[in-house]
N, C-alpha and C positions, 0 to 999 in steps of 0.2 A: 189249765185245763188238761186233764189226762184222758187220752183216748184208749179205750179197751178194745179187745178183739171184737166184742159184740158191737161196739160203735163203728169199727171199721167195716164189719159185715153190713150193718144197716146203711152205711154210706156207699156201699158198693166198691170199697177200696180193695185193691189186690192185696193178698196176704203174702209177705215175704216168707221164705222157707228158713228153717234153722240153719245157721252157718252162713247162708247167703253169700254175698260178695266176698267176704273175707276168706272163706274156705272153698267155695265152689267155682269161682271165676277162673277160667283157663286162659291165662294171659298169653301163653305161647301160641295156642290155637287162634286166639283173637288177633295176635300180631301177624300170623301167617296169612290170615284173610285180609287184614287191613292194608298191608303193604301194597299188594297189587291194586286194591281199590283206590288208594291214593294216587298211584302211578297212572292208572287209566283215566283219572279225572283230568289229566292234562289234555287229552284228546277227545274223550267221550264224556258227555254230560248226562248222567242219569237223572231221574226225577229230582234229586236233590240239587241238580244244577240248573233249576229254572232261572236262577240269577246267581252270579258270582257272590259267594259269601266268604269273607276272609276267615281263616282258621277253621274251615269246615272240617268237622271230625268224621271219621269213617263210620258209615252206617253199621258195618259189621261189628264194630266195637260196641255200640249201644245194643245191638241185637244180642250179643253175647252177655252183656251186663244184665239185660232183662231176663235171659234164660237162667243165669246164675241166681238171680234174686227170686224168680217166680215159678220156675219149672223144675221138676225133679228129673235127674238124669244127666249124663255127660253131654256137655255142650257140643262136642265134636260130632255127636250123633243127632242131637236135637236140631242143630243148625239146618240140616238138610231135609227136615220133615215139615209138613203143614201144621199150623197151629191156629187155634181159635180161642185165644185167652180172653178173659173177661176182667173188668175193673176199669179204673180210670187212672191214667198217668198224667201228672201235671208237671209243667216246666215253666217256672215263673220268669226265667231269663232265656227264652227259647232261641234267640238269634236266628240262624238259618233253619232251625227246626229238625235237625237230624234225629235227635232222640224221639221226638213226637212222630215223625214219619215211620221210624222203625217200630215203635210201639203200636201205631195204627196198623201196620202191615201184619202184626201178630194178633190183631183182633181187639186190642185195648181201645177204649174211648180215650181221647186225649184233650187236654186243656192247656193252652199256652198263653203267655203274655210277654210283651217286650215294650220298652219305651220307644224303640225305633219303628216308625211306621213302615219302613221298607221290610223289616223283619216280619212284621204282621202280614204284609202283602205276599211275601215269598211263601210263607207257610200256608196262608189261606189258598193260594193258587196251587200249591203242591198237594193239598189235602182235599180240595173241593171235589164234588162228584163230577164225573166225566160223562157227558152225553155221548155214549158210544156210537149211536147211529149218526149223529151230526159229525163226530170226529172221523168216522170211516168215510162218510160222504165227502168231506173236505179233503181228506187224504187221497181219496180216489180221484177227485178233480185235479189236484196238484200232480199226482203221479201220472195220470192219464195225459195231461198236457206235456209234462216233461218227457214222457216216453214217446209222444207223438212228434216232437220237434225233429229228431234225426230222420224219422220215417218221411215226414213231409219234405225235408230238405233234399232227400234223394230224388224227389220228383222235380225239383227246381221250378222252372217256368211253366211246366206242364200241369200244375195244380194250383188252385186258388183255395185258400182256407176261408170258409164261410163263418165258422165259429168253433169254439167260444171266442168272444171278442179279444180276450187277453192273448190267445194263441195267434189270432190274426194279426194283432198289433206287433207281437214279437217277431213273427215271420216277415212282416213289412219292414220293420227296422233292420233285421238281419240282411234281407235281400237288398235293401237300399244301400246299406253299408258295403255289401259285396259289389253292387253295381257301381258305386262311386270308386271303389278300389280298381275295378277293371276299366273304368272310363278314363282314368288318369294314364299318362304316358309313362310306361315302366322305366324308360331310360332316365326320366327326370325324378322319379320317386326316390326318396332317400337322399337327394342332393339339395344343397342350399344355394 
């Protein structure tokens, strides 16, 4: 079966530009971006770090490959601008999904498959819609409690935490541990 450009258009497939990867991919620019991205993944886990995936490829590499294939212009300028590309990108061996995530960020619809159910779960979690209101409410709850702990501790025995229950439990455990520490004889502590 031979697909023509008309068939590609009817299917909504993106159209590669003349020359594409072979002539338009700026390997030096992609490498300059990819190196720090790989180094930072040791300490910081961006969205592609939902789960450790072995041999994770840098997202910057795939973004540059997509630009070289589907967008006119120099990649070192395109990289820093907003894009709303159309079409569908498929990855039949998606692994951790980096190409799909980058294509989705650029506006493409994406389709992926993998025989590994963990790969499917990772990519699904990375690309699913986020309920912003629920996320912000949960983040506020966590941040509020974490930020309140040192403030409450400054009051010591002069304050009782009524709620939320998790903060009350944390404070009870912390103060009980402190009370046990101070109740012991300091001259005997640390000696056997």
